[in-house]
N, C-alpha and C positions, 0 to 999 in steps of 0.2 A: 504493501499500500504505500502511497506517495504521499509524503507530508506537504501541507499546505505551507509555503514560506511567503505567501503575499502579504504586505504590512498593510494593515488599515491605516488609510491616510488621516492624519489629525490635521484639524483646521489650523492654518498658520497664523501665528500671532502677529500683531503690529506693534513695533517700539518707535514712539516719537520722542525727540529731543527737541523741546522748544526754549528759544533763549529770549530772555526779557532785560532790557537795559533801562535803567532808571534814569530820569532827568537829574541833574545835580540839585541835591537836597531832599529828593523823593525817595530815597532808599528804603528807609523805614517803613513808610507808606506802601511802598511796591512790596517789600517783605510781606508785610500784613495781609495785603490783598492776595498775593500768591499762595500764602498758608490756608486762607479762606477758600481760594478755588482748588487747591490741592485736596483739602479736607473733603469737601463737597464732591470731588472727582473719585475719591477712594470709595465714595459709597455708591458709585455707579456700579451696576451688575455686571456689564461688560468690560470693566476696567480691572485688570489683573493686578496691577499696582502704579502707583504714582509717587514720586518722590521729589523734592526740591532741594537744589543746590545753589550755593553761592560759589562765584568764580573767587579762588583765594587772592588773586593778585589784581583784582578790581572789584569791589564791594558793591558797585553799581549794576553788575550782572548776574542774573540768577538764569538757572537751568531746571527746566521740569522734565524729567523723563517719565514717560506713562507707557505702559504695555496694556494694549487692548486685545480682546479675544479676537479679532479679525480687523482689517482695515475698514470693510463696511461697517462694522459697529462705531469706530472713530469718525468716519465721515457721517454717520447718520446722526451721531452726538452734536455736530454742527462745530466741532473744534472748539478753541476758545472764544471766539468771538460770539458765538451762540450758546455758549455754556448755559444750561439750565439754573445755575447759581448767578447767573449774571456778571456782567463785567465789573460791576461796582464802581470802584474809582481807579481801577487799572489803566484805562486809558489816558487818564490825567497824569499818570506816574511815568509812561513811558517816553523815551526820548527818540526812539524809532519803532518801526511796525515789529511784531514778533515774528521771530524767523524760527520756522519749523521745518525740520528734516525728518525724513524716514530712515530708520536703520534697519539693515537686514543681517541676520543672524549668519555668520560663515563658518563657525565651528560646528562640527557634526555631533550630534548627541551621542553619549556612549551607550 
């Protein structure tokens, strides 16, 4: 009897790295707004994780790393601009538009 070696394909997750740069003097307000946004994002069922970082060499630059169950789920969530929690004061704090890049995993799972 031949053993079935076909793998069941799992849905691909989508990792997004979003960079936020604060206007001069707005670093604390941006941090507060991003913490609020990350807290709310973590509650979304399709978001697998969401973490907030600050660039160690520039305290005005923050990065949010979020992993979603699929790219479709990220797109249907509306991204940051259409987040259910709302943008709040975020737009007032930004010195430039949010930069969002999609990351692709290249290491194979063991």
